N, C-alpha and C positions, 0 to 999 in steps of 0.2 A: 235629132239633136244628140252626138251622145258625150255622155259628161270627162269632163279631162279627168285627170288622175287628183289633183285639188281638191276639185269639186266633189266627189265621190268618197274624197277624205273626211273633208268637213260635214255630207249627209252623214255618213254612217256613224260620225260623232253625235252629229243630233239625234239622232234614230237613237242611237244605245242610250245616251244620258238624259232624252226628253220622252220619246216615244214609248221607248221600251217600259220606263216603269208608269206610265198612264196605261198601256196595253195591260200590263199585270193588274193591276187595280181593276179592270175594266172585267178581264178575265174571273179574276176571283169572285167580284160581285155578283157575274154572270152564274157562276155554276153555284152561289149562295143562295141565287134566288129559285132556282129549281128543288127544292124542296123535296117532292119523290125521287129524288136521283139515291139509290143505293149507293154505298160506302166502296163497295167491288168496282161500282161505274167511273168513281171521281176519277179513280186513275186514268181510266184511257182518256177519259175528258180532258186532263190536263196535261195529258202528252200531246194529244191532238192539238191544242188551244197552244202548247209551248213553240210546237213545230211549225204552226201555220202562221204567225208572224213575219216569219223570213221569207214565205214565198215571195210577196208582193217586191221584196227588197235584196232579191238575188243577186240583182245585175250590181246593184250600188257597193256590195261589200267583196265583189267579186278580184282580187287581187291586189287587196287594201295591203294586207301583211308584207308584199311585198316591194322590191326598191321602185321607185319612181321612175318609169320607161321615158318620161319626158324627160327627163333631166341628162345634162348634157353630161357626156362619157369624158374622165380625164384617163388618158393610155399610165 
C-alpha cells in the first residue's frame, strides 16, 4: 500500500518534529554510556548515527519538497 502525497507529508512532519528529537537524545545517551570510547572514535560514531536514522524513512521523505503530483493542474 503506497502512501499518498498528503500522508507522506504529514508523516515526514511527525518524524521530524517528534521522532528526530527523541532519536537525538537516545543517540547521545548511547554514545555517553560507552565510557571507553576515545574522542577520535566519537566523531565517526556520531556521523554513522546521524545518517542511520534516515535509512528506514527514505521512502517517506522522497519527493516531499516538490509540488503535489495528485493536485489538479489548471492551465
